[in-house]
C-alpha positions in Angstrom: 167.5 -129.4 39.2 166.9 -128.9 35.4 168.4 -125.9 33.5 165.2 -123.9 33.3 164.5 -124.4 37.1 168.0 -123.2 37.8 167.4 -120.1 35.6 164.2 -119.4 37.6 165.9 -119.7 41.0 168.7 -117.4 39.9 166.3 -114.9 38.4 164.4 -114.9 41.7 167.6 -114.4 43.6 168.6 -111.5 41.4 165.2 -109.8 41.9 165.5 -110.2 45.7 168.9 -108.6 45.7 167.7 -105.8 43.5 164.8 -105.1 45.9 167.4 -105.1 48.9 169.5 -102.6 46.9 166.5 -100.5 46.3 165.6 -100.5 50.0 169.1 -99.6 51.0 169.2 -96.7 48.5 165.9 -95.4 49.8 167.2 -95.6 53.4 170.1 -93.6 52.3 167.9 -90.9 50.8 168.0 -91.9 47.2 164.8 -93.1 45.5 166.0 -95.4 42.5 162.6 -94.8 40.9 163.4 -91.1 40.6 165.7 -89.6 38.2 169.2 -88.8 39.7 168.6 -85.2 38.3 165.2 -84.8 40.1 165.1 -81.5 42.1 164.4 -81.7 45.8 161.0 -80.0 45.3 158.8 -78.4 42.7 160.0 -74.9 42.0 158.0 -71.9 43.6 156.4 -70.6 40.4 154.8 -67.1 40.4 151.0 -66.8 40.0 150.3 -65.5 36.5 147.4 -62.9 36.6 144.5 -64.2 34.4 145.1 -67.9 34.9 143.8 -70.5 37.3 144.4 -74.2 37.6 142.8 -77.3 39.1 143.7 -81.0 39.0 141.8 -84.1 40.2 142.0 -88.0 39.8 139.6 -89.1 37.0 140.8 -92.7 36.7 141.4 -92.2 33.0 144.0 -95.0 33.4 145.5 -94.7 36.8 143.2 -95.9 39.6 145.6 -95.4 42.5 144.4 -91.9 43.3 147.2 -90.1 41.5 146.3 -86.8 39.7 145.6 -87.4 36.1 143.4 -84.6 34.8 144.0 -80.9 34.9 142.0 -77.8 33.8 143.5 -74.4 33.2 141.2 -71.4 32.7 142.5 -68.3 31.0 140.8 -64.9 31.5 139.2 -62.9 28.6 141.5 -60.9 26.4 144.3 -63.4 26.1 146.2 -64.7 23.1 147.1 -68.3 22.5 149.9 -69.7 20.4 151.1 -73.3 19.8 153.4 -75.8 18.1 152.6 -79.4 17.6 154.0 -82.7 16.5 154.7 -83.2 12.8 153.9 -87.0 13.2 151.7 -88.3 10.3 149.8 -90.2 13.0 149.1 -87.4 15.3 146.3 -87.8 17.9 142.9 -86.2 17.8 143.5 -83.7 20.5 146.4 -82.4 18.5 144.3 -81.9 15.5 141.7 -80.1 17.6 144.3 -77.7 19.0 145.9 -77.0 15.5 142.4 -76.0 14.2 141.9 -73.6 17.2 145.3 -72.0 16.8 144.9 -71.6 13.1 141.6 -69.8 13.6 143.0 -67.3 16.1 143.9 -63.9 14.9 144.0 -61.8 18.0 143.1 -61.5 21.6 140.1 -63.7 22.5 137.2 -61.8 24.2 135.9 -64.8 26.2 137.8 -67.0 28.6 139.7 -70.0 27.2 140.1 -73.4 28.8 142.8 -76.2 28.5 141.9 -79.7 29.6 144.7 -82.3 29.9 144.5 -86.0 30.8 147.2 -88.5 31.4 147.3 -92.2 30.8 145.6 -92.3 27.5 146.9 -90.6 24.4 143.6 -90.8 22.4 145.8 -91.6 19.3 145.2 -94.1 16.6 141.5 -94.3 17.8 139.8 -93.5 14.5 136.6 -91.5 14.5 136.1 -92.4 18.2 139.1 -90.3 19.0 137.6 -87.0 17.6 134.2 -87.9 19.0 135.8 -88.2 22.5 137.6 -84.8 22.1 134.3 -83.1 20.8 132.4 -84.6 23.9 135.0 -83.3 26.4 135.4 -80.0 24.8 131.6 -79.3 24.5 131.1 -80.3 28.1 134.0 -78.0 29.0 132.4 -75.1 27.1 129.1 -75.7 28.8 130.6 -76.0 32.3 133.0 -73.1 32.1 130.5 -71.0 30.1 132.7 -70.3 27.0 132.5 -70.8 23.3 133.5 -74.2 22.0 136.2 -72.5 19.8 138.0 -71.4 23.0 138.6 -74.9 24.3 141.9 -76.8 24.0 142.8 -80.4 24.9 145.9 -82.5 25.2 146.2 -86.2 26.1 149.2 -88.3 26.9 149.7 -92.0 27.6 148.9 -95.3 25.9 148.3 -95.3 22.1 145.4 -97.2 20.5 142.9 -97.3 23.4 139.6 -95.4 23.3 139.5 -92.4 25.5 136.9 -92.9 28.3 135.5 -89.3 27.8 132.8 -89.8 30.5 135.5 -90.1 33.2 136.6 -86.7 32.2 133.3 -84.9 31.7 132.0 -86.1 35.2 135.0 -84.3 36.8 134.5 -81.0 35.1 132.3 -79.3 37.8 134.7 -80.4 40.4 137.6 -79.0 38.6 135.8 -75.6 38.0 135.0 -75.4 41.7 138.7 -76.0 42.6 140.2 -73.4 40.2 143.0 -71.4 41.8 145.8 -69.1 40.7 148.2 -71.1 42.9 147.5 -74.6 41.8 150.0 -74.9 38.9 152.0 -77.5 40.9 149.0 -79.8 41.0 148.5 -79.3 37.3 152.2 -80.3 36.7 151.7 -83.5 38.7 148.5 -84.3 36.8 150.1 -84.3 33.3 152.8 -87.0 34.2 153.0 -90.5 32.9 156.4 -92.2 33.3 157.9 -88.9 34.5 159.7 -89.2 37.9 159.2 -85.7 38.8 156.9 -82.8 37.8 158.6 -80.1 35.8 158.2 -76.3 36.3 160.2 -73.2 35.3 159.7 -69.4 35.6 161.4 -66.2 34.5 160.7 -62.5 34.6 161.6 -59.5 32.6 161.3 -55.6 32.9 159.7 -54.2 29.8 160.3 -50.5 30.2 158.6 -49.9 33.6 156.5 -53.0 33.7 157.6 -56.3 35.2 156.2 -59.4 33.3 156.2 -63.0 34.5 156.5 -66.3 32.6 155.7 -69.7 34.1 155.4 -73.0 32.5 155.0 -76.8 33.2 155.9 -79.8 31.1 155.9 -83.6 31.0 158.1 -85.8 28.9 160.4 -88.7 29.8 159.9 -91.0 26.8 159.0 -90.8 23.1 161.1 -87.6 22.9 162.7 -86.6 19.6 160.3 -83.8 18.9 159.7 -82.2 15.5 158.2 -79.3 17.4 158.2 -79.6 21.2 158.3 -82.2 23.8 155.3 -84.4 24.7 153.2 -81.7 26.5 154.2 -78.2 27.6 152.0 -75.4 28.8 153.4 -71.8 29.4 151.6 -68.8 30.6 152.6 -65.1 30.8 150.9 -61.9 31.9 152.6 -60.0 29.0 150.5 -58.3 26.3 151.5 -59.5 23.0 149.7 -59.6 19.6 148.7 -63.2 18.7 150.5 -63.4 15.4 153.7 -62.1 16.9 153.4 -64.5 19.8 152.9 -67.4 17.4 156.0 -66.6 15.4 158.0 -66.0 18.5 157.0 -69.4 20.0 157.7 -71.2 16.7 161.2 -69.6 16.5 162.1 -70.4 20.2 160.8 -73.8 19.8 163.5 -74.5 17.2 166.1 -73.4 19.7 164.8 -75.3 22.6 162.4 -78.3 22.3 163.6 -79.1 18.8 167.1 -79.6 20.2 166.4 -82.5 22.7 166.2 -86.1 22.3 165.7 -89.1 24.7 165.0 -92.0 22.2 164.7 -90.6 18.7 161.0 -91.3 18.7 158.5 -88.5 17.8 155.3 -88.6 19.8 151.9 -88.7 18.2 150.8 -86.1 20.9 153.5 -83.4 21.1 151.7 -80.2 22.2 153.1 -76.8 23.2 150.6 -74.1 24.2 151.6 -70.6 25.3 149.0 -68.3 26.7 149.6 -64.5 27.1 146.9 -63.0 29.2 147.8 -59.4 28.8 147.1 -58.7 32.4 150.4 -56.8 33.0 150.0 -53.0 32.9 151.6 -52.4 29.6 150.7 -51.4 26.1 150.4 -54.4 23.8 153.6 -55.6 21.8 152.4 -55.4 18.2 155.4 -56.0 16.0 159.0 -57.1 15.8 160.2 -53.4 15.9 159.1 -53.0 19.5 162.2 -52.9 21.6 160.3 -54.6 24.5 160.1 -57.8 22.4 163.7 -58.7 23.1 163.2 -58.8 26.9 160.0 -60.9 26.4 161.8 -63.4 24.1 164.7 -63.7 26.5 162.3 -64.6 29.5 160.2 -67.0 27.3 163.3 -68.7 25.9 164.7 -69.2 29.5 161.5 -71.0 30.5 161.4 -73.2 27.3 165.1 -74.0 27.6 164.8 -75.0 31.2 161.7 -77.2 30.7 163.4 -78.8 27.7 166.6 -79.6 29.7 164.3 -81.0 32.6 162.7 -83.3 30.0 166.0 -84.7 29.0 167.1 -85.2 32.6 164.1 -87.1 33.3 164.5 -89.3 30.3 163.3 -92.9 30.9 166.0 -94.7 32.8 168.5 -91.8 32.4 171.7 -91.7 34.5 173.7 -89.2 32.4 172.9 -85.9 30.8 174.8 -84.7 27.7 175.1 -81.4 26.1 176.4 -81.8 22.6 177.7 -78.6 20.8 178.6 -78.6 17.2 180.8 -76.0 15.7 182.2 -75.3 12.2 179.1 -76.8 10.4 177.9 -75.5 6.9 175.1 -73.6 8.8 173.1 -73.8 12.0 170.6 -76.2 10.6 173.4 -78.6 9.6 175.0 -78.2 13.0 171.8 -79.3 14.7 171.3 -82.2 12.5 174.9 -83.5 13.2 174.3 -82.9 16.9 171.1 -85.0 16.8 172.8 -87.8 14.9 175.4 -87.9 17.7 172.7 -87.5 20.4 170.4 -90.2 18.9 173.1 -92.8 18.3 172.4 -95.9 20.4 176.2 -96.6 20.4 177.0 -93.1 21.7 174.1 -93.2 24.2 175.3 -96.6 25.6 178.9 -95.4 25.7 177.7 -92.6 28.0 175.9 -95.1 30.2 178.9 -97.3 30.4 181.2 -94.3 31.0 183.2 -95.3 28.0 185.1 -92.4 26.2 184.5 -94.0 22.8 185.1 -91.1 20.7 185.2 -93.2 17.6 181.4 -93.5 17.9 181.1 -89.8 17.6 183.1 -89.8 14.5 180.8 -92.4 13.1 177.8 -90.3 14.0 179.1 -87.2 12.3 179.7 -89.2 9.2 176.1 -90.7 9.0 174.4 -87.4 9.6 174.2 -86.6 5.9 175.7 -83.1 6.4 179.0 -81.9 5.1 182.1 -82.5 7.2 185.8 -82.7 6.7 187.3 -85.8 8.1 190.8 -84.4 8.2 189.8 -81.3 10.1 187.4 -82.9 12.6 187.9 -82.0 16.3 186.4 -83.5 19.4 186.3 -82.4 23.1 185.1 -83.9 26.3 184.6 -80.9 28.4 188.0 -79.1 28.3 189.8 -82.2 27.3 191.0 -82.1 23.7 190.3 -85.6 22.3 190.9 -85.1 18.6 192.0 -82.4 16.4 192.9 -82.0 12.7 191.2 -85.3 12.0 193.3 -87.4 14.4 193.6 -88.2 18.1 195.3 -85.4 20.0 198.9 -86.1 21.0 198.1 -84.8 24.5 194.9 -87.0 25.0 195.0 -89.9 27.4 192.3 -92.6 27.7 192.5 -92.3 31.4 191.6 -88.6 31.3 188.6 -89.4 29.1 187.4 -92.2 31.3 187.7 -90.1 34.3 185.6 -87.3 32.8 182.9 -89.8 31.7 182.2 -90.6 35.2 180.5 -87.2 35.7 176.8 -87.2 35.7 176.6 -84.2 33.4 178.8 -84.3 30.3 179.7 -81.7 27.5 180.8 -83.0 24.2 182.2 -80.6 21.7 182.6 -81.2 17.9 184.2 -79.1 15.4 183.3 -80.1 11.8 185.8 -77.7 10.2 184.0 -76.3 7.2 181.8 -73.3 8.2 180.5 -71.2 11.0 177.3 -73.1 11.8 176.7 -73.9 15.4 174.1 -75.6 17.6 173.7 -77.3 20.9 171.4 -80.3 21.5 170.7 -82.1 24.7 170.4 -85.8 25.3 170.7 -88.6 27.9 172.2 -92.0 28.0 170.5 -95.3 27.2 170.2 -97.7 30.1 168.5 -100.9 30.9 166.0 -98.8 32.8 164.7 -97.5 29.5 164.0 -101.0 28.4 162.4 -102.0 31.6 160.0 -99.0 31.7 159.0 -99.4 28.2 158.7 -103.3 28.1 156.2 -103.0 31.0 154.5 -99.7 29.9 151.1 -101.3 29.1 151.3 -104.0 31.8 
């Protein structure tokens, strides 16, 4: 047998053994194709008054019958806010939504609609990309019976392939007929690409005598180092809040949540976060920042955004470890976040997490490359409650055995004290495994 033939035989044997292991894992109740952090079921999200959902299979890319197209209809009188990718090569649907948000100044008197497809990002498609968006949005406006200016679209999937708009438009009547307040779980499934589980979160708050609800869905998994949000996030609330205040609140909370996550340091062309406030709750509208009810609303909205952001990281492509990295003692909060992201994005740190290696030297390296001020001789590092380094040197009480034992946990907390100020931030990341390579090497196959 020649050398290449021997390689082929051994590769086939490895593939057979991997398949057998996968079968045994499934028999034991573990699906190797699912994130180890996947919940047992989709959360029971509350119905948000003034919002209805529907989802179908349109075959935009997936022909196996999986849901890949969703419609959300929002009742008249709602306000919409959004944040979007800062990518210079952002997709046509992002540009469309940015224009819609920029034109909003208050509650919209007619219904609004959000159409989302998975499998095709409609990015880097030239004029064809905007033509496809305009076609889908005009058909949506006609079918739902709303102004074109009240339509929003988001797309996720492969970059550089024309969007088959007709596959979407021919499903709009079916979507309209299926609209239901309780179908948000189907919508969550329809926006997935390489996600291994649908993501949903909810929170409530009492604003004076009125209870308000917030519920949202997200998709992510890869190309996650957002300069605004994650790939796609849609959040709905029955609270009544003025559109400019909603917009500023969403932008601020995005910086505290979705701007603090990374899977692979790559910013998507398609990142879109839309938040719709229907105003259906029995309350007077929150008009400005002096309203004491704003704090309760912000707390509920932030809880949903943070929950969804963490779920995205926990479903990072190929992820087996989740890491929360908290940086203290930085020059300011912005510097702290940049240092945290330098650590979280480091391939050397991420592979150390995957290999359960307590290689704290890589954290020192990442702090140094961040470009932010740090004092080498004051630097401190912790793994959970374990003091690894202090005063710029390894702690006398630290043992490699303790560090290695800690790294075997699936959820890890890494603390870094930069030693020069009072800036603080937490960022969330995952490890880098061969599974990430496998998913992305075969993504278009």
